[in-house]
C-alpha positions in Angstrom: 21.4 13.5 -26.5 23.9 16.0 -25.0 24.9 19.2 -26.7 27.5 21.9 -25.8 26.5 25.5 -26.5 27.9 29.1 -26.2 26.1 32.4 -26.0 28.4 35.0 -27.8 25.7 37.7 -27.6 25.3 37.7 -23.8 26.8 40.6 -21.9 26.8 41.5 -18.1 27.5 45.2 -17.5 29.5 45.3 -20.7 31.5 42.2 -20.0 31.0 39.3 -22.5 30.3 36.0 -20.7 30.5 32.6 -22.4 28.3 29.7 -21.1 29.1 26.1 -21.6 27.1 23.1 -20.4 24.9 20.2 -21.3 21.2 20.0 -22.2 19.2 16.8 -22.1 15.5 16.2 -22.3 13.0 15.9 -19.4 12.2 12.4 -18.4 15.7 11.0 -18.7 17.3 12.7 -15.8 18.5 15.6 -18.0 20.4 18.5 -16.4 22.0 21.7 -17.5 24.4 24.3 -16.1 26.0 27.6 -17.0 29.5 28.8 -16.2 30.8 32.3 -17.0 34.4 32.6 -18.2 34.8 36.2 -17.0 33.8 37.8 -13.7 33.1 41.5 -13.4 32.0 42.7 -10.0 30.5 39.5 -8.6 27.3 39.6 -10.5 28.3 37.0 -13.1 29.4 34.8 -10.2 26.0 35.3 -8.5 24.3 34.4 -11.7 26.3 31.2 -12.1 25.5 30.3 -8.5 21.8 30.9 -9.1 21.9 28.7 -12.2 23.7 26.0 -10.2 21.0 26.0 -7.6 18.4 25.8 -10.3 20.2 22.8 -11.7 20.1 21.1 -8.4 16.4 21.9 -7.9 15.7 20.5 -11.4 17.6 17.3 -10.6 15.7 16.9 -7.4 12.3 17.5 -9.1 13.1 14.9 -11.7 14.1 12.4 -9.1 10.8 13.2 -7.2 8.8 12.6 -10.4 10.6 9.3 -11.0 9.8 8.2 -7.4 6.1 9.2 -7.8 5.9 7.4 -11.2 7.3 4.3 -9.6 4.9 4.5 -6.7 2.0 4.9 -9.1 3.0 1.9 -11.1 3.4 -0.1 -7.9 -0.1 1.1 -6.7 -1.6 -0.1 -10.0 0.0 -3.5 -9.5 -1.2 -3.6 -6.0 -4.8 -2.8 -7.1 -4.6 -5.8 -9.5 -3.2 -7.9 -6.7 -5.9 -6.7 -4.3 -8.6 -8.0 -6.6 -6.8 -11.4 -6.6 -6.2 -11.5 -2.8 -9.8 -10.5 -2.0 -11.2 -13.3 -4.2 -9.9 -15.9 -1.9 -11.5 -14.7 1.4 -14.7 -13.8 -0.6 -15.0 -17.3 -2.0 -14.5 -18.9 1.4 -17.2 -16.6 3.0 -19.7 -17.4 0.2 -19.0 -21.1 0.4 -19.6 -21.3 4.2 -22.6 -19.0 4.1 -24.3 -21.3 1.6 -23.5 -24.2 3.8 -25.1 -22.5 6.8 -28.1 -21.5 4.7 -28.7 -25.1 3.9 -29.7 -25.7 7.5 -28.4 -29.3 7.7 -25.1 -28.6 9.5 -24.4 -29.8 13.1 -23.7 -27.3 15.9 -19.9 -27.9 15.8 -19.9 -27.4 12.0 -21.9 -24.2 12.3 -19.4 -22.9 14.9 -16.5 -23.7 12.6 -18.3 -22.0 9.7 -18.9 -18.8 11.7 -15.2 -18.7 12.9 -14.0 -19.2 9.3 -16.3 -16.5 8.0 -15.1 -14.1 10.7 -11.4 -14.9 10.0 -11.7 -14.2 6.3 -13.8 -11.1 6.8 -11.0 -9.7 9.1 -8.4 -10.7 6.4 -10.4 -8.7 3.8 -10.6 -5.7 6.2 -6.8 -5.7 6.7 -6.2 -5.8 2.9 -8.4 -2.8 2.3 -7.0 -0.8 5.3 -3.5 -1.4 4.1 -4.3 -0.2 0.6 -6.2 2.9 1.8 -3.3 3.9 4.0 -0.7 3.3 1.3 -2.7 5.4 -1.1 -2.8 8.3 1.5 1.0 8.0 1.9 1.5 8.2 -1.9 -0.8 11.2 -2.1 1.0 12.8 0.9 -2.3 13.1 2.8 -1.5 10.9 5.8 -1.0 13.0 8.9 0.1 12.3 12.5 -0.9 13.9 15.9 2.2 14.5 18.0 2.0 14.0 21.8 4.4 13.0 24.5 4.7 9.3 24.1 6.4 6.6 26.1 8.0 4.2 23.5 8.9 1.7 26.2 5.3 1.4 27.2 4.2 1.0 23.5 6.8 -1.7 23.0 5.7 -3.8 25.9 2.1 -3.5 24.9 2.9 -4.5 21.3 4.9 -7.5 22.5 2.1 -8.6 24.8 -0.4 -8.4 21.9 1.4 -11.1 19.9 2.6 -13.2 22.8 -0.2 -15.8 22.4 0.5 -16.1 18.7 4.2 -16.6 19.5 3.5 -19.3 22.0 1.3 -21.1 19.5 4.2 -21.1 17.1 6.7 -22.1 19.8 8.6 -18.9 19.2 10.4 -17.3 22.2 9.4 -13.6 22.6 11.3 -11.2 24.8 11.3 -7.4 25.3 13.7 -5.0 27.0 12.0 -1.7 27.1 12.5 0.6 30.1 9.9 3.3 30.9 10.7 7.0 30.3 11.9 6.7 26.7 9.8 9.6 25.5 9.3 10.9 21.9 6.9 13.5 20.4 4.8 11.1 18.4 1.4 9.7 17.4 0.7 6.8 19.8 -1.6 5.0 17.4 0.7 5.3 14.4 3.8 4.2 16.4 1.8 1.2 17.8 0.9 0.4 14.2 4.6 0.4 13.3 5.5 -1.9 16.1 2.6 -4.3 15.4 3.6 -4.5 11.7 7.3 -5.2 12.5 6.4 -7.8 15.2 3.9 -9.5 12.9 6.5 -9.6 10.1 9.1 -11.1 12.4 6.7 -13.7 13.7 5.6 -14.6 10.2 9.1 -15.4 9.2 10.5 -17.1 12.3 10.0 -20.8 12.5 9.1 -22.8 15.6 12.0 -23.0 18.1 13.2 -19.5 17.0 13.3 -16.3 19.0 12.3 -12.6 18.6 13.7 -9.9 20.8 12.7 -6.2 21.0 15.2 -3.8 22.7 14.6 -0.1 23.3 17.3 2.4 24.4 18.3 6.0 24.4 21.2 7.1 22.2 23.0 10.5 22.1 25.1 12.1 19.4 25.8 15.1 17.2 22.3 14.9 15.8 20.7 15.0 19.2 19.2 12.3 21.4 17.3 9.5 19.8 15.2 6.6 21.0 16.3 3.4 19.2 14.2 0.2 18.9 15.9 -2.9 17.6 13.8 -5.9 16.7 15.9 -9.0 16.0 14.7 -12.5 15.0 16.2 -15.8 14.1 14.0 -16.3 11.1 14.6 -17.0 7.4 16.7 -13.9 6.8 16.9 -11.7 3.8 19.3 -12.0 0.8 21.5 -9.0 0.3 20.0 -8.3 -3.1 16.6 -7.8 -1.6 17.5 -5.6 1.4 17.4 -2.3 -0.5 13.9 -3.2 -2.0 12.3 -4.4 1.2 10.5 -1.1 2.0 9.3 -0.5 -1.5 5.6 -0.2 -2.4 5.2 -3.8 -3.7 4.7 -7.3 -2.6 7.8 -9.1 -1.2 8.6 -12.8 -0.9 11.9 -13.3 0.8 11.0 -16.6 2.6 12.0 -19.9 0.9 8.5 -21.4 1.2 6.4 -18.4 2.3 2.7 -19.1 2.5 1.0 -15.8 3.5 -1.5 -13.5 1.9 -1.5 -9.7 1.8 -0.2 -6.9 -0.4 3.2 -6.7 1.3 2.5 -3.1 2.3 3.2 -3.5 6.0 6.9 -2.6 5.8 6.3 0.2 3.3 3.7 1.8 5.6 5.9 1.3 8.7 8.8 3.1 7.1 6.6 6.0 5.9 5.1 6.4 9.3 8.5 6.4 11.0 9.7 9.1 8.5 6.6 11.2 9.2 8.0 11.3 12.8 11.4 12.5 11.6 12.9 9.1 12.2 14.4 6.2 10.2 13.6 2.6 9.7 16.4 0.3 8.4 17.1 -3.4 8.3 20.2 -5.6 8.3 20.6 -9.4 7.6 23.5 -11.7 6.9 21.4 -13.5 4.3 19.0 -16.5 4.2 18.8 -18.4 7.4 20.6 -15.7 9.4 17.6 -13.8 10.7 17.1 -10.1 10.5 17.2 -7.0 12.6 14.9 -4.0 12.0 16.0 -0.7 13.6 13.7 2.2 14.3 15.3 5.5 15.3 13.2 8.4 16.5 14.0 11.9 17.8 13.7 11.9 21.6 11.4 14.3 23.4 13.1 17.6 24.2 13.5 18.6 27.8 
């Protein structure tokens, strides 16, 4: 509900000032403002400016509260999903462990059991690590250690790490990353970002497709920036889902996606990039048209 009001009894240095505005309740994006009708020696104008600034601060605080509430709701949903996701690997581990305990398995079967147990244990570890880091981000407790970092070197290492997996899927992987592209950043966290983006691209690029990572230095009014563009020929992303892709929730933009996880990888990647003063964005022409993720980071000064 909105109401207009006036304060006939308010005076500034003997000059009567009328205030008009709107008042709405907290929790629904409510805002208020004050506007004097008469100016004396500038004080009324200064008061109006102060109130306008307070209005903007209130609006910003309300928006921040709404974002935090949304993240908390998503976190709760992710906790429920975590319990569901952990049940699968746990059941597999228990099943194969009981089989091994029986003692009647052949050597080849035992090797298969051990490999399966290890694979599912790793999957559990990844799920838990993602949730812990996401919780730190929401609580604003995740920190980074800045040092002079060669992004080109990180990019080449990240690509090499997934090359075997790409070959198994018959996906062509290429990297154009010259040395000397320096940023003040946390090497481990930036490597985590690249690993997450490459894994996401590989997951959604079918056999016969391609993935390319290009790194370059850009200059502009905002200063020099190191830009990384990761393009794939994968399943693409519908326009309606683009703006929600980095939200703290599970995503499913593939037509027949079969993958586990909480869908936190892209959320964490964007948060880590922003902690470095950078941006992470995505563009896609739609389903079947692939996608391009763009990381922009402030370049090292000097």
